[in-house]
TORBABA-639884 format. One record per residue (C-alpha): residue number from 0; z, x, y. Coordinates in Angstrom, 2 decimals. Example, Ala and Ser with C-alpha at 12.3 -4.5 7.8 and 13.67 -1.06 7.14 Angstrom:
<atoms>
<atom seq="0" c3="7.80" c1="12.30" c2="-4.50"/>
<atom seq="1" c3="7.14" c1="13.67" c2="-1.06"/>
</atoms>
This chain:
<atoms>
<atom seq="0" c3="16.93" c1="-75.94" c2="22.21"/>
<atom seq="1" c3="17.55" c1="-73.24" c2="19.69"/>
<atom seq="2" c3="16.62" c1="-69.59" c2="19.58"/>
<atom seq="3" c3="17.91" c1="-66.20" c2="20.56"/>
<atom seq="4" c3="17.48" c1="-66.72" c2="24.27"/>
<atom seq="5" c3="17.16" c1="-70.24" c2="25.57"/>
<atom seq="6" c3="15.55" c1="-68.98" c2="28.74"/>
<atom seq="7" c3="12.66" c1="-67.46" c2="26.79"/>
<atom seq="8" c3="11.59" c1="-70.95" c2="25.84"/>
<atom seq="9" c3="12.18" c1="-72.44" c2="29.28"/>
<atom seq="10" c3="10.27" c1="-69.87" c2="31.28"/>
<atom seq="11" c3="7.11" c1="-70.23" c2="29.19"/>
<atom seq="12" c3="6.96" c1="-73.86" c2="30.32"/>
<atom seq="13" c3="7.71" c1="-73.42" c2="34.00"/>
<atom seq="14" c3="5.86" c1="-72.13" c2="37.03"/>
<atom seq="15" c3="2.28" c1="-71.20" c2="37.81"/>
<atom seq="16" c3="0.63" c1="-69.25" c2="35.02"/>
<atom seq="17" c3="-0.94" c1="-66.67" c2="37.33"/>
<atom seq="18" c3="2.29" c1="-65.99" c2="39.21"/>
<atom seq="19" c3="4.26" c1="-65.64" c2="36.00"/>
<atom seq="20" c3="1.60" c1="-63.38" c2="34.51"/>
<atom seq="21" c3="1.88" c1="-61.12" c2="37.55"/>
<atom seq="22" c3="5.64" c1="-60.85" c2="37.09"/>
<atom seq="23" c3="5.20" c1="-60.14" c2="33.39"/>
<atom seq="24" c3="2.76" c1="-57.31" c2="34.13"/>
<atom seq="25" c3="5.10" c1="-55.83" c2="36.73"/>
<atom seq="26" c3="8.00" c1="-55.82" c2="34.28"/>
<atom seq="27" c3="5.90" c1="-54.37" c2="31.50"/>
<atom seq="28" c3="4.68" c1="-51.56" c2="33.75"/>
<atom seq="29" c3="8.26" c1="-50.74" c2="34.73"/>
<atom seq="30" c3="9.32" c1="-50.69" c2="31.09"/>
<atom seq="31" c3="6.39" c1="-48.48" c2="30.08"/>
<atom seq="32" c3="7.18" c1="-46.06" c2="32.90"/>
<atom seq="33" c3="10.90" c1="-45.70" c2="32.28"/>
<atom seq="34" c3="10.43" c1="-45.57" c2="28.49"/>
<atom seq="35" c3="8.02" c1="-42.65" c2="28.88"/>
<atom seq="36" c3="10.30" c1="-40.98" c2="31.40"/>
<atom seq="37" c3="13.34" c1="-41.18" c2="29.14"/>
<atom seq="38" c3="11.76" c1="-40.51" c2="25.76"/>
<atom seq="39" c3="8.39" c1="-38.87" c2="26.37"/>
<atom seq="40" c3="4.84" c1="-40.16" c2="26.31"/>
<atom seq="41" c3="4.26" c1="-40.06" c2="22.54"/>
<atom seq="42" c3="4.86" c1="-43.55" c2="21.12"/>
<atom seq="43" c3="5.16" c1="-42.15" c2="17.59"/>
<atom seq="44" c3="8.25" c1="-40.23" c2="18.68"/>
<atom seq="45" c3="9.53" c1="-42.81" c2="21.16"/>
<atom seq="46" c3="10.40" c1="-46.22" c2="19.62"/>
<atom seq="47" c3="11.18" c1="-47.79" c2="22.98"/>
<atom seq="48" c3="7.77" c1="-46.79" c2="24.34"/>
<atom seq="49" c3="6.09" c1="-48.00" c2="21.16"/>
<atom seq="50" c3="7.71" c1="-51.43" c2="21.60"/>
<atom seq="51" c3="6.71" c1="-51.48" c2="25.28"/>
<atom seq="52" c3="3.08" c1="-50.71" c2="24.40"/>
<atom seq="53" c3="3.00" c1="-53.47" c2="21.78"/>
<atom seq="54" c3="4.50" c1="-55.93" c2="24.28"/>
<atom seq="55" c3="1.90" c1="-54.95" c2="26.88"/>
<atom seq="56" c3="-0.94" c1="-55.36" c2="24.40"/>
<atom seq="57" c3="0.42" c1="-58.76" c2="23.38"/>
<atom seq="58" c3="0.02" c1="-59.82" c2="27.02"/>
<atom seq="59" c3="-3.54" c1="-58.42" c2="27.09"/>
<atom seq="60" c3="-2.70" c1="-55.69" c2="29.59"/>
<atom seq="61" c3="-5.72" c1="-53.39" c2="30.05"/>
<atom seq="62" c3="-5.44" c1="-50.03" c2="28.33"/>
<atom seq="63" c3="-5.97" c1="-48.18" c2="31.63"/>
<atom seq="64" c3="-2.92" c1="-49.91" c2="33.11"/>
<atom seq="65" c3="-0.82" c1="-48.93" c2="30.10"/>
<atom seq="66" c3="-2.00" c1="-45.32" c2="30.23"/>
<atom seq="67" c3="-1.30" c1="-45.02" c2="33.97"/>
<atom seq="68" c3="2.20" c1="-46.42" c2="33.60"/>
<atom seq="69" c3="2.97" c1="-43.93" c2="30.83"/>
<atom seq="70" c3="1.59" c1="-41.01" c2="32.86"/>
<atom seq="71" c3="3.75" c1="-42.03" c2="35.82"/>
<atom seq="72" c3="6.72" c1="-41.92" c2="33.51"/>
<atom seq="73" c3="5.89" c1="-38.48" c2="32.16"/>
<atom seq="74" c3="5.15" c1="-37.12" c2="35.62"/>
<atom seq="75" c3="1.41" c1="-36.62" c2="35.09"/>
<atom seq="76" c3="0.84" c1="-39.10" c2="37.93"/>
<atom seq="77" c3="2.97" c1="-39.74" c2="40.98"/>
<atom seq="78" c3="5.00" c1="-42.91" c2="40.77"/>
<atom seq="79" c3="8.13" c1="-44.80" c2="41.67"/>
<atom seq="80" c3="11.47" c1="-43.74" c2="40.18"/>
<atom seq="81" c3="13.32" c1="-46.66" c2="38.62"/>
<atom seq="82" c3="17.01" c1="-47.03" c2="37.83"/>
<atom seq="83" c3="18.43" c1="-49.25" c2="35.08"/>
<atom seq="84" c3="21.52" c1="-51.42" c2="35.53"/>
<atom seq="85" c3="23.07" c1="-54.42" c2="33.82"/>
<atom seq="86" c3="24.97" c1="-57.12" c2="35.71"/>
<atom seq="87" c3="27.23" c1="-59.77" c2="34.24"/>
<atom seq="88" c3="28.33" c1="-63.14" c2="35.48"/>
<atom seq="89" c3="28.87" c1="-66.83" c2="34.93"/>
<atom seq="90" c3="26.56" c1="-69.75" c2="35.52"/>
<atom seq="91" c3="27.31" c1="-73.46" c2="35.95"/>
<atom seq="92" c3="29.74" c1="-74.74" c2="33.35"/>
<atom seq="93" c3="30.97" c1="-71.22" c2="32.66"/>
<atom seq="94" c3="27.84" c1="-70.12" c2="30.79"/>
<atom seq="95" c3="27.65" c1="-66.35" c2="30.25"/>
<atom seq="96" c3="24.73" c1="-64.46" c2="31.79"/>
<atom seq="97" c3="23.58" c1="-60.86" c2="31.39"/>
<atom seq="98" c3="20.93" c1="-59.51" c2="33.78"/>
<atom seq="99" c3="19.04" c1="-56.29" c2="33.10"/>
<atom seq="100" c3="17.70" c1="-54.74" c2="36.30"/>
<atom seq="101" c3="15.06" c1="-52.04" c2="36.68"/>
<atom seq="102" c3="14.67" c1="-51.16" c2="40.34"/>
<atom seq="103" c3="13.74" c1="-48.49" c2="42.84"/>
<atom seq="104" c3="16.51" c1="-49.72" c2="45.18"/>
<atom seq="105" c3="19.83" c1="-50.47" c2="43.46"/>
<atom seq="106" c3="21.57" c1="-51.67" c2="46.63"/>
<atom seq="107" c3="18.81" c1="-54.22" c2="47.23"/>
<atom seq="108" c3="18.91" c1="-55.34" c2="43.61"/>
<atom seq="109" c3="22.65" c1="-55.96" c2="43.37"/>
<atom seq="110" c3="22.69" c1="-57.77" c2="46.73"/>
<atom seq="111" c3="19.82" c1="-60.06" c2="45.74"/>
<atom seq="112" c3="21.21" c1="-60.80" c2="42.26"/>
<atom seq="113" c3="24.66" c1="-61.55" c2="43.70"/>
<atom seq="114" c3="23.06" c1="-63.86" c2="46.29"/>
<atom seq="115" c3="21.16" c1="-65.77" c2="43.58"/>
<atom seq="116" c3="24.30" c1="-66.25" c2="41.48"/>
<atom seq="117" c3="26.18" c1="-67.59" c2="44.50"/>
<atom seq="118" c3="23.37" c1="-69.82" c2="45.76"/>
<atom seq="119" c3="22.90" c1="-71.61" c2="42.46"/>
<atom seq="120" c3="26.48" c1="-72.25" c2="41.44"/>
<atom seq="121" c3="27.27" c1="-69.08" c2="39.54"/>
<atom seq="122" c3="29.31" c1="-65.97" c2="40.18"/>
<atom seq="123" c3="28.91" c1="-62.29" c2="39.36"/>
<atom seq="124" c3="31.74" c1="-60.72" c2="37.41"/>
<atom seq="125" c3="33.05" c1="-57.30" c2="36.55"/>
<atom seq="126" c3="31.42" c1="-55.06" c2="33.94"/>
<atom seq="127" c3="32.46" c1="-56.27" c2="30.51"/>
<atom seq="128" c3="33.37" c1="-59.81" c2="31.54"/>
<atom seq="129" c3="30.73" c1="-61.45" c2="29.31"/>
<atom seq="130" c3="28.94" c1="-58.64" c2="27.47"/>
<atom seq="131" c3="31.43" c1="-58.93" c2="24.61"/>
<atom seq="132" c3="29.94" c1="-62.37" c2="23.88"/>
<atom seq="133" c3="26.58" c1="-60.79" c2="22.95"/>
<atom seq="134" c3="25.37" c1="-58.46" c2="20.21"/>
<atom seq="135" c3="22.43" c1="-56.08" c2="20.51"/>
<atom seq="136" c3="19.91" c1="-57.00" c2="17.81"/>
<atom seq="137" c3="16.25" c1="-56.80" c2="16.88"/>
<atom seq="138" c3="14.51" c1="-60.16" c2="16.99"/>
<atom seq="139" c3="11.19" c1="-61.67" c2="15.88"/>
<atom seq="140" c3="10.02" c1="-65.28" c2="15.85"/>
<atom seq="141" c3="7.77" c1="-66.52" c2="13.04"/>
<atom seq="142" c3="5.98" c1="-69.88" c2="12.93"/>
<atom seq="143" c3="6.46" c1="-72.14" c2="9.92"/>
<atom seq="144" c3="2.70" c1="-72.61" c2="9.89"/>
<atom seq="145" c3="2.20" c1="-68.92" c2="9.02"/>
<atom seq="146" c3="4.62" c1="-68.37" c2="6.14"/>
<atom seq="147" c3="7.09" c1="-70.20" c2="3.93"/>
<atom seq="148" c3="10.78" c1="-69.39" c2="4.13"/>
<atom seq="149" c3="11.05" c1="-67.86" c2="0.66"/>
<atom seq="150" c3="8.27" c1="-65.31" c2="1.26"/>
<atom seq="151" c3="9.52" c1="-64.43" c2="4.72"/>
<atom seq="152" c3="13.05" c1="-63.89" c2="3.46"/>
<atom seq="153" c3="11.79" c1="-61.74" c2="0.59"/>
<atom seq="154" c3="9.74" c1="-59.48" c2="2.88"/>
<atom seq="155" c3="12.20" c1="-59.30" c2="5.79"/>
<atom seq="156" c3="15.45" c1="-58.88" c2="3.85"/>
<atom seq="157" c3="13.94" c1="-56.29" c2="1.52"/>
<atom seq="158" c3="12.86" c1="-54.30" c2="4.60"/>
<atom seq="159" c3="16.41" c1="-54.37" c2="5.97"/>
<atom seq="160" c3="16.67" c1="-57.51" c2="8.10"/>
<atom seq="161" c3="20.20" c1="-58.87" c2="8.54"/>
<atom seq="162" c3="19.25" c1="-62.54" c2="8.53"/>
<atom seq="163" c3="16.39" c1="-65.04" c2="8.57"/>
<atom seq="164" c3="17.32" c1="-68.25" c2="10.39"/>
<atom seq="165" c3="15.43" c1="-71.53" c2="10.55"/>
<atom seq="166" c3="15.11" c1="-73.51" c2="13.77"/>
<atom seq="167" c3="13.04" c1="-76.52" c2="14.88"/>
<atom seq="168" c3="9.82" c1="-74.57" c2="15.41"/>
<atom seq="169" c3="10.02" c1="-71.75" c2="12.91"/>
<atom seq="170" c3="12.11" c1="-68.83" c2="11.73"/>
<atom seq="171" c3="14.07" c1="-66.13" c2="13.53"/>
<atom seq="172" c3="14.26" c1="-62.70" c2="11.93"/>
<atom seq="173" c3="17.38" c1="-60.78" c2="13.00"/>
<atom seq="174" c3="17.81" c1="-57.04" c2="12.48"/>
<atom seq="175" c3="20.09" c1="-54.20" c2="13.48"/>
<atom seq="176" c3="18.41" c1="-52.29" c2="16.34"/>
<atom seq="177" c3="17.88" c1="-49.26" c2="14.08"/>
<atom seq="178" c3="16.03" c1="-51.38" c2="11.49"/>
<atom seq="179" c3="13.81" c1="-53.29" c2="13.91"/>
<atom seq="180" c3="10.75" c1="-51.04" c2="13.59"/>
<atom seq="181" c3="10.98" c1="-50.95" c2="9.78"/>
<atom seq="182" c3="11.17" c1="-54.73" c2="9.51"/>
<atom seq="183" c3="8.35" c1="-55.23" c2="11.99"/>
<atom seq="184" c3="6.17" c1="-52.81" c2="10.03"/>
<atom seq="185" c3="6.92" c1="-54.75" c2="6.84"/>
<atom seq="186" c3="5.80" c1="-58.00" c2="8.45"/>
<atom seq="187" c3="2.66" c1="-56.28" c2="9.71"/>
<atom seq="188" c3="1.89" c1="-54.94" c2="6.25"/>
<atom seq="189" c3="2.42" c1="-58.40" c2="4.76"/>
<atom seq="190" c3="0.14" c1="-59.84" c2="7.48"/>
<atom seq="191" c3="2.85" c1="-62.23" c2="8.68"/>
<atom seq="192" c3="2.27" c1="-63.00" c2="12.40"/>
<atom seq="193" c3="5.27" c1="-62.97" c2="14.73"/>
<atom seq="194" c3="6.05" c1="-63.27" c2="18.43"/>
<atom seq="195" c3="8.86" c1="-62.36" c2="20.85"/>
<atom seq="196" c3="9.40" c1="-59.10" c2="18.97"/>
<atom seq="197" c3="12.05" c1="-57.16" c2="20.88"/>
<atom seq="198" c3="15.46" c1="-55.55" c2="20.96"/>
<atom seq="199" c3="17.55" c1="-58.19" c2="22.67"/>
<atom seq="200" c3="21.09" c1="-59.43" c2="23.28"/>
<atom seq="201" c3="21.99" c1="-62.36" c2="21.04"/>
<atom seq="202" c3="24.87" c1="-64.65" c2="22.03"/>
<atom seq="203" c3="27.52" c1="-64.84" c2="19.32"/>
<atom seq="204" c3="28.10" c1="-68.50" c2="20.19"/>
<atom seq="205" c3="26.29" c1="-70.95" c2="22.46"/>
<atom seq="206" c3="27.62" c1="-73.29" c2="25.15"/>
<atom seq="207" c3="25.99" c1="-76.71" c2="25.47"/>
<atom seq="208" c3="25.26" c1="-77.76" c2="29.05"/>
<atom seq="209" c3="24.37" c1="-81.32" c2="30.06"/>
<atom seq="210" c3="23.43" c1="-83.22" c2="33.22"/>
<atom seq="211" c3="23.91" c1="-81.53" c2="36.56"/>
<atom seq="212" c3="25.27" c1="-78.34" c2="34.99"/>
<atom seq="213" c3="22.12" c1="-77.96" c2="32.90"/>
<atom seq="214" c3="19.89" c1="-78.64" c2="35.91"/>
<atom seq="215" c3="21.78" c1="-76.08" c2="38.00"/>
<atom seq="216" c3="21.59" c1="-73.54" c2="35.19"/>
<atom seq="217" c3="17.81" c1="-73.91" c2="34.96"/>
<atom seq="218" c3="17.50" c1="-73.38" c2="38.72"/>
<atom seq="219" c3="19.75" c1="-70.31" c2="38.58"/>
<atom seq="220" c3="17.83" c1="-68.75" c2="35.71"/>
<atom seq="221" c3="14.50" c1="-69.58" c2="37.35"/>
<atom seq="222" c3="15.62" c1="-67.84" c2="40.56"/>
<atom seq="223" c3="16.77" c1="-64.76" c2="38.63"/>
<atom seq="224" c3="13.47" c1="-64.72" c2="36.77"/>
<atom seq="225" c3="11.65" c1="-64.68" c2="40.11"/>
<atom seq="226" c3="13.59" c1="-61.67" c2="41.41"/>
<atom seq="227" c3="11.42" c1="-58.53" c2="41.46"/>
<atom seq="228" c3="14.34" c1="-56.30" c2="40.42"/>
<atom seq="229" c3="15.26" c1="-58.37" c2="37.35"/>
<atom seq="230" c3="13.80" c1="-57.18" c2="34.06"/>
<atom seq="231" c3="15.46" c1="-59.41" c2="31.44"/>
<atom seq="232" c3="17.96" c1="-62.26" c2="31.40"/>
<atom seq="233" c3="20.21" c1="-63.34" c2="28.54"/>
<atom seq="234" c3="22.48" c1="-66.36" c2="28.36"/>
<atom seq="235" c3="24.59" c1="-68.26" c2="25.87"/>
<atom seq="236" c3="23.72" c1="-71.58" c2="27.55"/>
<atom seq="237" c3="22.20" c1="-74.21" c2="25.28"/>
<atom seq="238" c3="20.10" c1="-76.52" c2="27.43"/>
<atom seq="239" c3="18.61" c1="-79.87" c2="26.30"/>
<atom seq="240" c3="14.85" c1="-79.78" c2="25.79"/>
<atom seq="241" c3="14.23" c1="-82.43" c2="28.44"/>
<atom seq="242" c3="16.06" c1="-80.34" c2="31.02"/>
<atom seq="243" c3="14.07" c1="-77.24" c2="30.11"/>
<atom seq="244" c3="10.77" c1="-79.06" c2="30.56"/>
<atom seq="245" c3="11.68" c1="-80.82" c2="33.81"/>
</atoms>
């Protein structure tokens, strides 16, 4: 498996669609709320909120749901207060894992995340133990069916992208976080479709897992993905395709 976040590919192929859709909506609502709370309710002046709105629309979230989440963030409607945290640890085989949490109960969140690490063969570590292995970047995935490499590179690099990488299924456009919106706008203007558009944490190097370690890693990541207080998960684990689809 290739790509910026191996788990992104795995989780699209696992679990009941309705249950996963519910979790996606919950996470999107949290992100909309905290983005509006931190940067205001105007997406034109709040890049994080603008990205959250686009992500919500990509999942076909109703406009009323989006508007309510934003108004809870700005205080126009009563709502839950969320707190952001990032936890670091190791999975089977020593794979690095970063977990972004967005929760209304930090004590519950850290206890549950620590329990999941322990239960599935991992361990939580101190702040900074694995974060140095990742770089914060903008990321977009583009299908080979929608554009050829030469045109994509011309559009993306001219707009400020750092790199355009080819993988089995398509191309990955990598940007500095500050250039993400500009590059995305350039792809929109050129009518080049993309998916998985986000500011993410890219592993600087990957660690191949096989056999039992790969199976345990999938179970660990699946359990983290099912935790209500977990917003995003990043790993440097490279898991064989057959393990991901098991």
